[in-house]
N, C-alpha and C positions, 0 to 999 in steps of 0.2 A: 420204415417211415409210417406205415399203416398203423402200427401199435401206438405211436406217439399221438396220432389224431384221435384214436379211441380213448387214450388216457386223458387228453385235453377235453374231449366231449364229456367224459365221465366226471371230471373235476367241475366243469361248468354246470352240469346237471345237479351235482351235490350242492354247489354254492346256491343255485337257484332254489333248490328244495329247502335249504336252511333259511334263506331269506323269506320264502313263502311261509314257513312254519313260525319263525320268530318275528319277522318284520311285519307280518299281516295282523298281528294282535293289537296294534295301536289303533285307537279310534280317532274320530275327527276331533281336533283340538277346538274347544269352545273358548277357553282363555287360559292364561298362565300369568301368575303373579310371582315376582322375585322380591323377597324381603331381605334386607341386610341391616342387622343391628337395630331392628324395630322400625325401619323406614322402608317404604315401597321404593325399590330400586328401579325396576322396569315392569311393564306388563304388556301382554298381547291379547287381542281378542276383545269380545264384548263381555264385560263383567256386570252382573246385576248390581245396581247402585247400593241397595241395602247391604248386600254381602260385602261389597268393597268397603263401605263405611265400617262395618263391624270387624272385618278382617284387619283393616288398618289399625283400628282401636286395640284389638288383641295383640297385634304385632308390636305396637308402640308400648303397651303396658308391660309386655313380657320380653321385650327386646329379641324378637324372633329373627332368625336368619334361616332362609330356606326358600323352597319353591312350592306353590300351591297351584295345581293344574286340574282343570275339568275337561274330561273327554267324553265323547258320545259315540257309542258303538250300538249296542242293543238297548242300552239305557245310559244314564249319565253316571260317571264315576268321578269322585273327587280324589285326586292323588296328592299326598302331602309328603315332602321329602323327609328323609330319615333324620335330618338335622333338627327337625321340629319334634318335640317329645310327644308321646302318645296322648297325654292329657290335652295339650293344645290342639293336636290333630283332631281329637274328638270334639272339642269346642268349636273348631272351624266347621266340621261336618254338621254340628247341631245348628249353626246359623246359616248354612248353605240352603238356598231355596230349591230343593230337588223338584218340588211341585211345578215349578216353571217349565221344566223340561219333560215332565211325565206325560207320555202319550195317552194314558188311560183317563186323564182328567177331563174328558169330554170337550168342553168349550175353551180350553186353554189357548188354542191358537186362533179361535174365531173372534171376529169383531161383531159387535151388535150394530144393527142398522139404525 
């Protein structure tokens, strides 16, 4: 009976370690856009207006299907699903306003009085 408890404890420890290593890599979700055949299907989070306009325009023009997601961990990353080709992914990255989320840009989060 004692061996079974040790085996169960070891299995729980391994599962916890795997979750810590692989599950902890995700950052804080800023937003997520789901496109289907060029139309915005669903979205979550707060999307910058200009990026939303330009992403919808690109999606409509090129009939994109896929997911565009922005996450923040140490910096902001834009993830584009594999169903969107590399050229379109680069165009989406080019229009994304990374400077809005850049901590180094001094007064980005401050309001003037």
